N, CA, C and O atoms as a Tripos MOL2 file, in Angstrom:
@<TRIPOS>MOLECULE
protein
  300   299    75     0     0
PROTEIN
NO_CHARGES

@<TRIPOS>ATOM
      1 N           0.8200   -1.2600    0.0190 N.3       1 MET1
      2 CA          0.0080   -0.0610    0.0490 C.3       1 MET1
      3 C           0.9740    1.2270    0.0070 C.2       1 MET1
      4 O           1.9610    1.3090    0.7380 O.2       1 MET1
      5 N           0.6260    2.1630   -0.8570 N.am      2 LEU2
      6 CA          1.2700    3.4220   -0.8580 C.3       2 LEU2
      7 C           0.9210    4.3790    0.0640 C.2       2 LEU2
      8 O          -0.2760    4.6620    0.1140 O.2       2 LEU2
      9 N           1.7100    4.9700    0.8380 N.am      3 LYS3
     10 CA          1.5150    5.8350    2.0090 C.3       3 LYS3
     11 C           1.9970    7.2150    1.5610 C.2       3 LYS3
     12 O           3.1470    7.3640    1.1480 O.2       3 LYS3
     13 N           1.1550    8.1870    1.6360 N.am      4 ALA4
     14 CA          1.5800    9.4380    1.3240 C.3       4 ALA4
     15 C           1.9010   10.2470    2.6300 C.2       4 ALA4
     16 O           1.3170   10.0850    3.7020 O.2       4 ALA4
     17 N           2.8670   11.0990    2.4000 N.am      5 VAL5
     18 CA          3.4620   11.8790    3.6110 C.3       5 VAL5
     19 C           3.4080   13.2710    3.4000 C.2       5 VAL5
     20 O           3.3950   13.6770    2.2370 O.2       5 VAL5
     21 N           3.3730   14.0740    4.3480 N.am      6 VAL6
     22 CA          3.5820   15.5050    4.1230 C.3       6 VAL6
     23 C           4.6830   16.0060    4.9040 C.2       6 VAL6
     24 O           5.0300   15.4590    5.9510 O.2       6 VAL6
     25 N           5.2950   17.1200    4.3900 N.am      7 ARG7
     26 CA          6.6190   17.5860    4.9080 C.3       7 ARG7
     27 C           6.3330   18.0380    6.3250 C.2       7 ARG7
     28 O           5.2420   18.4750    6.6910 O.2       7 ARG7
     29 N           7.3050   17.9110    7.0230 N.am      8 GLN8
     30 CA          7.2050   18.4850    8.4850 C.3       8 GLN8
     31 C           7.4140   19.9310    8.4770 C.2       8 GLN8
     32 O           8.2930   20.3990    7.7540 O.2       8 GLN8
     33 N           6.7170   20.6560    9.1850 N.am      9 GLY9
     34 CA          6.7020   22.0930    9.0580 C.3       9 GLY9
     35 C           6.1990   22.7170    7.8360 C.2       9 GLY9
     36 O           6.4750   23.8930    7.5980 O.2       9 GLY9
     37 N           5.4180   21.9560    6.9710 N.am     10 GLY10
     38 CA          4.7620   22.6030    5.8060 C.3      10 GLY10
     39 C           3.6380   23.2660    6.3160 C.2      10 GLY10
     40 O           3.0390   23.0490    7.3690 O.2      10 GLY10
     41 N           3.3850   24.2450    5.2960 N.am     11 VAL11
     42 CA          2.1000   25.2020    5.7140 C.3      11 VAL11
     43 C           0.8480   24.2160    5.6560 C.2      11 VAL11
     44 O          -0.0250   24.4670    6.4870 O.2      11 VAL11
     45 N           0.6480   23.2690    4.9110 N.am     12 LEU12
     46 CA         -0.6040   22.5700    4.9800 C.3      12 LEU12
     47 C          -0.4890   21.4010    5.8110 C.2      12 LEU12
     48 O          -1.4570   20.6410    5.7770 O.2      12 LEU12
     49 N           0.5240   21.0740    6.5840 N.am     13 SER13
     50 CA          0.7430   19.9010    7.4230 C.3      13 SER13
     51 C          -0.4540   19.8300    8.6100 C.2      13 SER13
     52 O          -1.1770   18.8400    8.7250 O.2      13 SER13
     53 N          -0.5520   20.9170    9.4030 N.am     14 PRO14
     54 CA         -1.5260   20.9870   10.3440 C.3      14 PRO14
     55 C          -2.9680   20.7260    9.8160 C.2      14 PRO14
     56 O          -3.7400   20.0120   10.4560 O.2      14 PRO14
     57 N          -3.3120   21.3000    8.6680 N.am     15 ILE15
     58 CA         -4.5960   21.2180    8.1600 C.3      15 ILE15
     59 C          -4.8330   19.6860    7.6890 C.2      15 ILE15
     60 O          -5.8890   19.0790    7.8680 O.2      15 ILE15
     61 N          -3.7000   19.1680    7.0690 N.am     16 LEU16
     62 CA         -3.7240   17.7500    6.6090 C.3      16 LEU16
     63 C          -4.0540   16.6910    7.8080 C.2      16 LEU16
     64 O          -4.9090   15.8060    7.7730 O.2      16 LEU16
     65 N          -3.2790   16.9630    8.7380 N.am     17 PHE17
     66 CA         -3.3220   16.2330    9.9270 C.3      17 PHE17
     67 C          -4.7450   16.1800   10.6110 C.2      17 PHE17
     68 O          -5.3050   15.1760   11.0520 O.2      17 PHE17
     69 N          -5.1730   17.3800   10.6050 N.am     18 GLY18
     70 CA         -6.6710   17.5430   11.1780 C.3      18 GLY18
     71 C          -7.6390   16.7790   10.4820 C.2      18 GLY18
     72 O          -8.5440   16.1680   11.0480 O.2      18 GLY18
     73 N          -7.4480   16.8110    9.2030 N.am     19 ILE19
     74 CA         -8.4470   16.1120    8.2130 C.3      19 ILE19
     75 C          -8.1990   14.4960    8.4450 C.2      19 ILE19
     76 O          -9.1320   13.6980    8.5370 O.2      19 ILE19
     77 N          -7.0750   14.2030    8.5110 N.am     20 TYR20
     78 CA         -6.7470   12.7440    8.6500 C.3      20 TYR20
     79 C          -7.2080   12.0110    9.9380 C.2      20 TYR20
     80 O          -7.5990   10.8460   10.0080 O.2      20 TYR20
     81 N          -7.0630   13.1040   11.1560 N.am     21 THR21
     82 CA         -7.4800   12.5400   12.5280 C.3      21 THR21
     83 C          -9.0330   12.6260   12.6160 C.2      21 THR21
     84 O          -9.6390   11.8380   13.3430 O.2      21 THR21
     85 N          -9.6610   13.5360   11.9120 N.am     22 ASP22
     86 CA        -11.0630   13.8540   12.3080 C.3      22 ASP22
     87 C         -11.8100   12.5500   12.3620 C.2      22 ASP22
     88 O         -12.5660   12.4270   13.3260 O.2      22 ASP22
     89 N         -11.7400   11.5600   11.5140 N.am     23 ALA23
     90 CA        -12.5760   10.3290   11.5950 C.3      23 ALA23
     91 C         -12.1600    9.4740   12.6900 C.2      23 ALA23
     92 O         -12.9300    8.6440   13.1730 O.2      23 ALA23
     93 N         -10.8880    9.6530   13.1310 N.am     24 LEU24
     94 CA        -10.3690    8.9140   14.3730 C.3      24 LEU24
     95 C         -11.0670    9.4330   15.5560 C.2      24 LEU24
     96 O         -11.5130    8.6060   16.3520 O.2      24 LEU24
     97 N         -11.2310   10.7340   15.7920 N.am     25 VAL25
     98 CA        -11.7930   11.3220   16.9130 C.3      25 VAL25
     99 C         -13.2210   10.9540   16.8730 C.2      25 VAL25
    100 O         -13.7740   10.5210   17.8840 O.2      25 VAL25
    101 N         -13.8300   11.1010   15.7840 N.am     26 ASN26
    102 CA        -15.2860   10.7010   15.6900 C.3      26 ASN26
    103 C         -15.5920    9.2340   16.0890 C.2      26 ASN26
    104 O         -16.6220    8.8980   16.6740 O.2      26 ASN26
    105 N         -14.6710    8.4570   15.7430 N.am     27 LEU27
    106 CA        -14.7990    7.0070   16.0670 C.3      27 LEU27
    107 C         -14.7720    6.8350   17.6060 C.2      27 LEU27
    108 O         -15.6400    6.2520   18.2570 O.2      27 LEU27
    109 N         -13.6510    7.4240   18.0980 N.am     28 VAL28
    110 CA        -13.3170    7.1620   19.6640 C.3      28 VAL28
    111 C         -14.5520    7.9800   20.4890 C.2      28 VAL28
    112 O         -14.9130    7.5320   21.5770 O.2      28 VAL28
    113 N         -15.0920    9.0150   20.0120 N.am     29 ASP29
    114 CA        -16.0880    9.6450   20.7160 C.3      29 ASP29
    115 C         -17.5520    8.7420   20.6670 C.2      29 ASP29
    116 O         -18.3790    8.6980   21.5780 O.2      29 ASP29
    117 N         -17.6260    8.1240   19.5090 N.am     30 LYS30
    118 CA        -18.9230    7.1740   19.2460 C.3      30 LYS30
    119 C         -18.7800    5.8160   20.2150 C.2      30 LYS30
    120 O         -19.7750    5.1930   20.5820 O.2      30 LYS30
    121 N         -17.4390    5.4440   20.5760 N.am     31 THR31
    122 CA        -17.3220    4.3060   21.3820 C.3      31 THR31
    123 C         -17.8980    4.4580   22.8280 C.2      31 THR31
    124 O         -18.3140    3.5090   23.4930 O.2      31 THR31
    125 N         -17.8730    5.7990   23.2470 N.am     32 ASN32
    126 CA        -18.1870    6.1820   24.5920 C.3      32 ASN32
    127 C         -17.3870    5.5730   25.7610 C.2      32 ASN32
    128 O         -17.8110    5.4170   26.9060 O.2      32 ASN32
    129 N         -16.1840    5.2590   25.3040 N.am     33 ILE33
    130 CA        -15.2440    4.9030   26.3260 C.3      33 ILE33
    131 C         -14.4160    5.9790   26.5550 C.2      33 ILE33
    132 O         -14.0190    6.6810   25.6250 O.2      33 ILE33
    133 N         -14.0430    6.2280   27.9870 N.am     34 GLY34
    134 CA        -13.2170    7.5000   28.3050 C.3      34 GLY34
    135 C         -13.4360    7.9300   29.6570 C.2      34 GLY34
    136 O         -14.0700    7.2530   30.4670 O.2      34 GLY34
    137 N         -12.8880    9.1180   29.9310 N.am     35 CYS35
    138 CA        -13.0390    9.6280   31.3330 C.3      35 CYS35
    139 C         -14.1850   10.7290   31.3490 C.2      35 CYS35
    140 O         -14.4110   11.4140   30.3510 O.2      35 CYS35
    141 N         -14.8270   10.8500   32.4190 N.am     36 LYS36
    142 CA        -15.8780   11.7270   32.5620 C.3      36 LYS36
    143 C         -15.2130   13.0820   32.9880 C.2      36 LYS36
    144 O         -14.5060   13.1640   33.9920 O.2      36 LYS36
    145 N         -15.4840   14.1370   32.1600 N.am     37 ILE37
    146 CA        -14.8750   15.5190   32.7610 C.3      37 ILE37
    147 C         -16.2280   16.5410   32.7370 C.2      37 ILE37
    148 O         -16.7250   17.1440   31.7860 O.2      37 ILE37
    149 N         -16.5990   16.4980   34.0730 N.am     38 GLY38
    150 CA        -18.0220   17.2430   34.1780 C.3      38 GLY38
    151 C         -19.1610   16.3190   33.5660 C.2      38 GLY38
    152 O         -19.3600   15.1830   33.9970 O.2      38 GLY38
    153 N         -19.8110   16.8200   32.6500 N.am     39 ALA39
    154 CA        -20.8900   15.8620   31.9810 C.3      39 ALA39
    155 C         -20.4860   15.3450   30.6550 C.2      39 ALA39
    156 O         -21.2430   14.6870   29.9400 O.2      39 ALA39
    157 N         -19.2330   15.6700   30.3370 N.am     40 ILE40
    158 CA        -18.8060   15.0250   29.0520 C.3      40 ILE40
    159 C         -17.8610   13.9200   29.1100 C.2      40 ILE40
    160 O         -16.9410   13.9620   29.9270 O.2      40 ILE40
    161 N         -18.0070   12.9190   28.3070 N.am     41 CYS41
    162 CA        -17.3130   11.7290   28.3830 C.3      41 CYS41
    163 C         -16.2870   11.9210   27.1460 C.2      41 CYS41
    164 O         -16.6970   12.1140   26.0020 O.2      41 CYS41
    165 N         -14.9500   11.8530   27.4710 N.am     42 THR42
    166 CA        -13.9310   12.0550   26.4360 C.3      42 THR42
    167 C         -12.9060   10.9670   26.5280 C.2      42 THR42
    168 O         -12.4910   10.5820   27.6210 O.2      42 THR42
    169 N         -12.4830   10.4550   25.3540 N.am     43 GLY43
    170 CA        -11.4920    9.4370   25.4290 C.3      43 GLY43
    171 C         -10.2200    9.5390   24.5410 C.2      43 GLY43
    172 O          -9.4600    8.6060   24.2800 O.2      43 GLY43
    173 N         -10.1070   10.9230   24.0900 N.am     44 ILE44
    174 CA         -9.0420   11.1040   23.1510 C.3      44 ILE44
    175 C          -8.7340   12.6930   23.4490 C.2      44 ILE44
    176 O          -9.6560   13.4270   23.8040 O.2      44 ILE44
    177 N          -7.5210   13.1390   23.3040 N.am     45 PHE45
    178 CA         -7.1370   14.4330   23.3110 C.3      45 PHE45
    179 C          -5.9080   14.4030   22.2540 C.2      45 PHE45
    180 O          -5.1050   13.4860   22.0860 O.2      45 PHE45
    181 N          -5.9710   15.5740   21.6290 N.am     46 LEU46
    182 CA         -5.0060   15.8270   20.3500 C.3      46 LEU46
    183 C          -4.3620   17.1740   20.7570 C.2      46 LEU46
    184 O          -5.0280   18.1470   21.1120 O.2      46 LEU46
    185 N          -3.1200   17.1540   20.6840 N.am     47 TYR47
    186 CA         -2.2460   18.3840   20.7950 C.3      47 TYR47
    187 C          -1.1310   18.3740   19.6910 C.2      47 TYR47
    188 O          -0.3850   17.3990   19.6090 O.2      47 TYR47
    189 N          -1.0230   19.2870   18.9650 N.am     48 ALA48
    190 CA         -0.0760   19.3050   17.7780 C.3      48 ALA48
    191 C           0.0060   17.8920   17.1680 C.2      48 ALA48
    192 O          -1.0260   17.4560   16.6590 O.2      48 ALA48
    193 N           1.0870   17.1450   17.1610 N.am     49 ASP49
    194 CA          1.1540   15.8240   16.5530 C.3      49 ASP49
    195 C           0.8750   14.7580   17.4130 C.2      49 ASP49
    196 O           1.0240   13.6160   16.9780 O.2      49 ASP49
    197 N           0.4290   14.9680   18.7590 N.am     50 ASP50
    198 CA          0.3770   13.9460   19.7180 C.3      50 ASP50
    199 C          -1.1850   13.6080   20.0540 C.2      50 ASP50
    200 O          -2.0520   14.4780   20.1430 O.2      50 ASP50
    201 N          -1.4130   12.1960   20.2270 N.am     51 ILE51
    202 CA         -2.7890   11.9610   20.4860 C.3      51 ILE51
    203 C          -2.7190   11.1480   21.7330 C.2      51 ILE51
    204 O          -1.8790   10.2500   21.7780 O.2      51 ILE51
    205 N          -3.5440   11.3690   22.8000 N.am     52 ILE52
    206 CA         -3.5220   10.7800   24.0180 C.3      52 ILE52
    207 C          -5.0130   10.1610   24.1210 C.2      52 ILE52
    208 O          -6.0480   10.8080   23.9560 O.2      52 ILE52
    209 N          -4.9240    8.7830   24.4250 N.am     53 LEU53
    210 CA         -6.2510    8.0050   24.7110 C.3      53 LEU53
    211 C          -6.4490    7.9070   26.0880 C.2      53 LEU53
    212 O          -5.4890    7.5820   26.7870 O.2      53 LEU53
    213 N          -7.6410    8.1540   26.6420 N.am     54 LEU54
    214 CA         -8.0590    8.1000   28.0210 C.3      54 LEU54
    215 C          -9.1180    7.0800   28.2310 C.2      54 LEU54
    216 O         -10.0670    6.9090   27.4660 O.2      54 LEU54
    217 N          -8.8750    6.3760   29.3830 N.am     55 ALA55
    218 CA         -9.9640    5.3870   29.6800 C.3      55 ALA55
    219 C         -10.0830    5.1580   31.3240 C.2      55 ALA55
    220 O          -9.1060    5.1980   32.0710 O.2      55 ALA55
    221 N         -11.2740    4.9450   31.7010 N.am     56 GLN56
    222 CA        -11.5420    4.8520   33.0600 C.3      56 GLN56
    223 C         -11.1450    3.3560   33.5330 C.2      56 GLN56
    224 O         -10.8460    3.2620   34.7230 O.2      56 GLN56
    225 N         -11.1060    2.2760   32.8240 N.am     57 PHE57
    226 CA        -11.0430    0.9810   33.2800 C.3      57 PHE57
    227 C          -9.7640    0.3590   32.5380 C.2      57 PHE57
    228 O          -9.3350    0.8090   31.4750 O.2      57 PHE57
    229 N          -9.2060   -0.7300   33.2230 N.am     58 ILE58
    230 CA         -7.9750   -1.3400   32.7590 C.3      58 ILE58
    231 C          -8.0590   -1.8660   31.3360 C.2      58 ILE58
    232 O          -7.1300   -1.7770   30.5330 O.2      58 ILE58
    233 N          -9.2970   -2.4490   31.0680 N.am     59 GLN59
    234 CA         -9.5420   -3.2340   29.7520 C.3      59 GLN59
    235 C          -9.8080   -2.1830   28.6070 C.2      59 GLN59
    236 O          -9.6330   -2.4930   27.4290 O.2      59 GLN59
    237 N         -10.2180   -0.9860   28.9740 N.am     60 ALA60
    238 CA        -10.7810    0.0800   27.9730 C.3      60 ALA60
    239 C          -9.6820    0.4790   27.0590 C.2      60 ALA60
    240 O          -9.8730    0.4170   25.8440 O.2      60 ALA60
    241 N          -8.5220    0.8930   27.5510 N.am     61 PRO61
    242 CA         -7.5320    1.4580   26.5760 C.3      61 PRO61
    243 C          -7.2020    0.3850   25.4710 C.2      61 PRO61
    244 O          -6.8790    0.8740   24.3890 O.2      61 PRO61
    245 N          -7.2270   -1.0160   25.5500 N.am     62 GLN62
    246 CA         -7.0670   -1.9030   24.4620 C.3      62 GLN62
    247 C          -8.0870   -1.8090   23.5750 C.2      62 GLN62
    248 O          -7.8220   -1.8390   22.3730 O.2      62 GLN62
    249 N          -9.4480   -1.6760   24.0310 N.am     63 SER63
    250 CA        -10.5010   -1.4540   23.0300 C.3      63 SER63
    251 C         -10.4270   -0.0070   22.2720 C.2      63 SER63
    252 O         -10.8300    0.0920   21.1130 O.2      63 SER63
    253 N          -9.9730    0.9410   22.8780 N.am     64 LEU64
    254 CA         -9.7480    2.1270   22.1840 C.3      64 LEU64
    255 C          -8.6810    2.0300   21.1370 C.2      64 LEU64
    256 O          -8.8460    2.5490   20.0330 O.2      64 LEU64
    257 N          -7.4800    1.3110   21.4870 N.am     65 ILE65
    258 CA         -6.3970    1.0700   20.5610 C.3      65 ILE65
    259 C          -6.8500    0.1690   19.3780 C.2      65 ILE65
    260 O          -6.4670    0.3940   18.2300 O.2      65 ILE65
    261 N          -7.7180   -0.9060   19.7110 N.am     66 ASN66
    262 CA         -8.2760   -1.7100   18.5190 C.3      66 ASN66
    263 C          -9.1470   -0.9010   17.4710 C.2      66 ASN66
    264 O          -9.0190   -0.9790   16.2500 O.2      66 ASN66
    265 N         -10.0260   -0.1330   18.1380 N.am     67 ALA67
    266 CA        -10.7770    0.7780   17.3740 C.3      67 ALA67
    267 C          -9.9460    1.6490   16.5230 C.2      67 ALA67
    268 O         -10.2400    1.7220   15.3290 O.2      67 ALA67
    269 N          -8.9290    2.3310   16.9900 N.am     68 CYS68
    270 CA         -8.1480    3.3240   16.3350 C.3      68 CYS68
    271 C          -7.3220    2.6090   15.1830 C.2      68 CYS68
    272 O          -7.0960    3.1740   14.1130 O.2      68 CYS68
    273 N          -6.9200    1.4160   15.4590 N.am     69 GLU69
    274 CA         -6.1080    0.4820   14.7590 C.3      69 GLU69
    275 C          -6.9100    0.2360   13.3200 C.2      69 GLU69
    276 O          -6.4660    0.4530   12.1930 O.2      69 GLU69
    277 N          -8.1980   -0.2720   13.6800 N.am     70 SER70
    278 CA         -9.1000   -0.5330   12.5150 C.3      70 SER70
    279 C          -9.4070    0.6770   11.6820 C.2      70 SER70
    280 O          -9.4510    0.5660   10.4570 O.2      70 SER70
    281 N          -9.6230    1.8280   12.2760 N.am     71 GLU71
    282 CA         -9.9660    2.9620   11.4640 C.3      71 GLU71
    283 C          -8.6010    3.4080   10.7610 C.2      71 GLU71
    284 O          -8.6950    3.8330    9.6090 O.2      71 GLU71
    285 N          -7.3340    3.3470   11.3620 N.am     72 LEU72
    286 CA         -6.1630    3.7910   10.6610 C.3      72 LEU72
    287 C          -5.8300    2.7820    9.5350 C.2      72 LEU72
    288 O          -5.2180    3.1520    8.5330 O.2      72 LEU72
    289 N          -6.2070    1.6000    9.6950 N.am     73 ASP73
    290 CA         -5.8960    0.5790    8.6800 C.3      73 ASP73
    291 C          -6.8540    0.7890    7.5140 C.2      73 ASP73
    292 O          -6.4620    0.4290    6.4040 O.2      73 ASP73
    293 N          -8.0140    1.3070    7.6300 N.am     74 PHE74
    294 CA         -8.9530    1.6540    6.7710 C.3      74 PHE74
    295 C          -8.6180    2.7290    5.8970 C.2      74 PHE74
    296 O          -8.8390    2.7130    4.6860 O.2      74 PHE74
    297 N          -8.0680    3.6860    6.5380 N.am     75 LEU75
    298 CA         -7.6280    4.8970    5.7790 C.3      75 LEU75
    299 C          -6.4880    4.5170    4.8680 C.2      75 LEU75
    300 O          -5.9660    5.3650    4.1440 O.2      75 LEU75
@<TRIPOS>BOND
     1     1     2 1
     2     2     3 1
     3     3     4 2
     4     3     5 am
     5     5     6 1
     6     6     7 1
     7     7     8 2
     8     7     9 am
     9     9    10 1
    10    10    11 1
    11    11    12 2
    12    11    13 am
    13    13    14 1
    14    14    15 1
    15    15    16 2
    16    15    17 am
    17    17    18 1
    18    18    19 1
    19    19    20 2
    20    19    21 am
    21    21    22 1
    22    22    23 1
    23    23    24 2
    24    23    25 am
    25    25    26 1
    26    26    27 1
    27    27    28 2
    28    27    29 am
    29    29    30 1
    30    30    31 1
    31    31    32 2
    32    31    33 am
    33    33    34 1
    34    34    35 1
    35    35    36 2
    36    35    37 am
    37    37    38 1
    38    38    39 1
    39    39    40 2
    40    39    41 am
    41    41    42 1
    42    42    43 1
    43    43    44 2
    44    43    45 am
    45    45    46 1
    46    46    47 1
    47    47    48 2
    48    47    49 am
    49    49    50 1
    50    50    51 1
    51    51    52 2
    52    51    53 am
    53    53    54 1
    54    54    55 1
    55    55    56 2
    56    55    57 am
    57    57    58 1
    58    58    59 1
    59    59    60 2
    60    59    61 am
    61    61    62 1
    62    62    63 1
    63    63    64 2
    64    63    65 am
    65    65    66 1
    66    66    67 1
    67    67    68 2
    68    67    69 am
    69    69    70 1
    70    70    71 1
    71    71    72 2
    72    71    73 am
    73    73    74 1
    74    74    75 1
    75    75    76 2
    76    75    77 am
    77    77    78 1
    78    78    79 1
    79    79    80 2
    80    79    81 am
    81    81    82 1
    82    82    83 1
    83    83    84 2
    84    83    85 am
    85    85    86 1
    86    86    87 1
    87    87    88 2
    88    87    89 am
    89    89    90 1
    90    90    91 1
    91    91    92 2
    92    91    93 am
    93    93    94 1
    94    94    95 1
    95    95    96 2
    96    95    97 am
    97    97    98 1
    98    98    99 1
    99    99   100 2
   100    99   101 am
   101   101   102 1
   102   102   103 1
   103   103   104 2
   104   103   105 am
   105   105   106 1
   106   106   107 1
   107   107   108 2
   108   107   109 am
   109   109   110 1
   110   110   111 1
   111   111   112 2
   112   111   113 am
   113   113   114 1
   114   114   115 1
   115   115   116 2
   116   115   117 am
   117   117   118 1
   118   118   119 1
   119   119   120 2
   120   119   121 am
   121   121   122 1
   122   122   123 1
   123   123   124 2
   124   123   125 am
   125   125   126 1
   126   126   127 1
   127   127   128 2
   128   127   129 am
   129   129   130 1
   130   130   131 1
   131   131   132 2
   132   131   133 am
   133   133   134 1
   134   134   135 1
   135   135   136 2
   136   135   137 am
   137   137   138 1
   138   138   139 1
   139   139   140 2
   140   139   141 am
   141   141   142 1
   142   142   143 1
   143   143   144 2
   144   143   145 am
   145   145   146 1
   146   146   147 1
   147   147   148 2
   148   147   149 am
   149   149   150 1
   150   150   151 1
   151   151   152 2
   152   151   153 am
   153   153   154 1
   154   154   155 1
   155   155   156 2
   156   155   157 am
   157   157   158 1
   158   158   159 1
   159   159   160 2
   160   159   161 am
   161   161   162 1
   162   162   163 1
   163   163   164 2
   164   163   165 am
   165   165   166 1
   166   166   167 1
   167   167   168 2
   168   167   169 am
   169   169   170 1
   170   170   171 1
   171   171   172 2
   172   171   173 am
   173   173   174 1
   174   174   175 1
   175   175   176 2
   176   175   177 am
   177   177   178 1
   178   178   179 1
   179   179   180 2
   180   179   181 am
   181   181   182 1
   182   182   183 1
   183   183   184 2
   184   183   185 am
   185   185   186 1
   186   186   187 1
   187   187   188 2
   188   187   189 am
   189   189   190 1
   190   190   191 1
   191   191   192 2
   192   191   193 am
   193   193   194 1
   194   194   195 1
   195   195   196 2
   196   195   197 am
   197   197   198 1
   198   198   199 1
   199   199   200 2
   200   199   201 am
   201   201   202 1
   202   202   203 1
   203   203   204 2
   204   203   205 am
   205   205   206 1
   206   206   207 1
   207   207   208 2
   208   207   209 am
   209   209   210 1
   210   210   211 1
   211   211   212 2
   212   211   213 am
   213   213   214 1
   214   214   215 1
   215   215   216 2
   216   215   217 am
   217   217   218 1
   218   218   219 1
   219   219   220 2
   220   219   221 am
   221   221   222 1
   222   222   223 1
   223   223   224 2
   224   223   225 am
   225   225   226 1
   226   226   227 1
   227   227   228 2
   228   227   229 am
   229   229   230 1
   230   230   231 1
   231   231   232 2
   232   231   233 am
   233   233   234 1
   234   234   235 1
   235   235   236 2
   236   235   237 am
   237   237   238 1
   238   238   239 1
   239   239   240 2
   240   239   241 am
   241   241   242 1
   242   242   243 1
   243   243   244 2
   244   243   245 am
   245   245   246 1
   246   246   247 1
   247   247   248 2
   248   247   249 am
   249   249   250 1
   250   250   251 1
   251   251   252 2
   252   251   253 am
   253   253   254 1
   254   254   255 1
   255   255   256 2
   256   255   257 am
   257   257   258 1
   258   258   259 1
   259   259   260 2
   260   259   261 am
   261   261   262 1
   262   262   263 1
   263   263   264 2
   264   263   265 am
   265   265   266 1
   266   266   267 1
   267   267   268 2
   268   267   269 am
   269   269   270 1
   270   270   271 1
   271   271   272 2
   272   271   273 am
   273   273   274 1
   274   274   275 1
   275   275   276 2
   276   275   277 am
   277   277   278 1
   278   278   279 1
   279   279   280 2
   280   279   281 am
   281   281   282 1
   282   282   283 1
   283   283   284 2
   284   283   285 am
   285   285   286 1
   286   286   287 1
   287   287   288 2
   288   287   289 am
   289   289   290 1
   290   290   291 1
   291   291   292 2
   292   291   293 am
   293   293   294 1
   294   294   295 1
   295   295   296 2
   296   295   297 am
   297   297   298 1
   298   298   299 1
   299   299   300 2
@<TRIPOS>SUBSTRUCTURE
     1 MET1         2 RESIDUE 1 A MET
     2 LEU2         6 RESIDUE 1 A LEU
     3 LYS3        10 RESIDUE 1 A LYS
     4 ALA4        14 RESIDUE 1 A ALA
     5 VAL5        18 RESIDUE 1 A VAL
     6 VAL6        22 RESIDUE 1 A VAL
     7 ARG7        26 RESIDUE 1 A ARG
     8 GLN8        30 RESIDUE 1 A GLN
     9 GLY9        34 RESIDUE 1 A GLY
    10 GLY10       38 RESIDUE 1 A GLY
    11 VAL11       42 RESIDUE 1 A VAL
    12 LEU12       46 RESIDUE 1 A LEU
    13 SER13       50 RESIDUE 1 A SER
    14 PRO14       54 RESIDUE 1 A PRO
    15 ILE15       58 RESIDUE 1 A ILE
    16 LEU16       62 RESIDUE 1 A LEU
    17 PHE17       66 RESIDUE 1 A PHE
    18 GLY18       70 RESIDUE 1 A GLY
    19 ILE19       74 RESIDUE 1 A ILE
    20 TYR20       78 RESIDUE 1 A TYR
    21 THR21       82 RESIDUE 1 A THR
    22 ASP22       86 RESIDUE 1 A ASP
    23 ALA23       90 RESIDUE 1 A ALA
    24 LEU24       94 RESIDUE 1 A LEU
    25 VAL25       98 RESIDUE 1 A VAL
    26 ASN26      102 RESIDUE 1 A ASN
    27 LEU27      106 RESIDUE 1 A LEU
    28 VAL28      110 RESIDUE 1 A VAL
    29 ASP29      114 RESIDUE 1 A ASP
    30 LYS30      118 RESIDUE 1 A LYS
    31 THR31      122 RESIDUE 1 A THR
    32 ASN32      126 RESIDUE 1 A ASN
    33 ILE33      130 RESIDUE 1 A ILE
    34 GLY34      134 RESIDUE 1 A GLY
    35 CYS35      138 RESIDUE 1 A CYS
    36 LYS36      142 RESIDUE 1 A LYS
    37 ILE37      146 RESIDUE 1 A ILE
    38 GLY38      150 RESIDUE 1 A GLY
    39 ALA39      154 RESIDUE 1 A ALA
    40 ILE40      158 RESIDUE 1 A ILE
    41 CYS41      162 RESIDUE 1 A CYS
    42 THR42      166 RESIDUE 1 A THR
    43 GLY43      170 RESIDUE 1 A GLY
    44 ILE44      174 RESIDUE 1 A ILE
    45 PHE45      178 RESIDUE 1 A PHE
    46 LEU46      182 RESIDUE 1 A LEU
    47 TYR47      186 RESIDUE 1 A TYR
    48 ALA48      190 RESIDUE 1 A ALA
    49 ASP49      194 RESIDUE 1 A ASP
    50 ASP50      198 RESIDUE 1 A ASP
    51 ILE51      202 RESIDUE 1 A ILE
    52 ILE52      206 RESIDUE 1 A ILE
    53 LEU53      210 RESIDUE 1 A LEU
    54 LEU54      214 RESIDUE 1 A LEU
    55 ALA55      218 RESIDUE 1 A ALA
    56 GLN56      222 RESIDUE 1 A GLN
    57 PHE57      226 RESIDUE 1 A PHE
    58 ILE58      230 RESIDUE 1 A ILE
    59 GLN59      234 RESIDUE 1 A GLN
    60 ALA60      238 RESIDUE 1 A ALA
    61 PRO61      242 RESIDUE 1 A PRO
    62 GLN62      246 RESIDUE 1 A GLN
    63 SER63      250 RESIDUE 1 A SER
    64 LEU64      254 RESIDUE 1 A LEU
    65 ILE65      258 RESIDUE 1 A ILE
    66 ASN66      262 RESIDUE 1 A ASN
    67 ALA67      266 RESIDUE 1 A ALA
    68 CYS68      270 RESIDUE 1 A CYS
    69 GLU69      274 RESIDUE 1 A GLU
    70 SER70      278 RESIDUE 1 A SER
    71 GLU71      282 RESIDUE 1 A GLU
    72 LEU72      286 RESIDUE 1 A LEU
    73 ASP73      290 RESIDUE 1 A ASP
    74 PHE74      294 RESIDUE 1 A PHE
    75 LEU75      298 RESIDUE 1 A LEU
């Protein structure tokens, strides 16, 4: 499979990263696995090029990783 890359520091790099990860964020939100912050359940944080997965229970991180892996393999 051919993988396309963008240049680090390129003008379009942050935009393309956002487009690429949008489906991933939506998928993690739909799983409803994560930590409650107030009334909101969140399972993922993104900052720059870092992704953090959050879960309340020991088994939950593996479920999030499996979901992310299947989504990224699809892309």
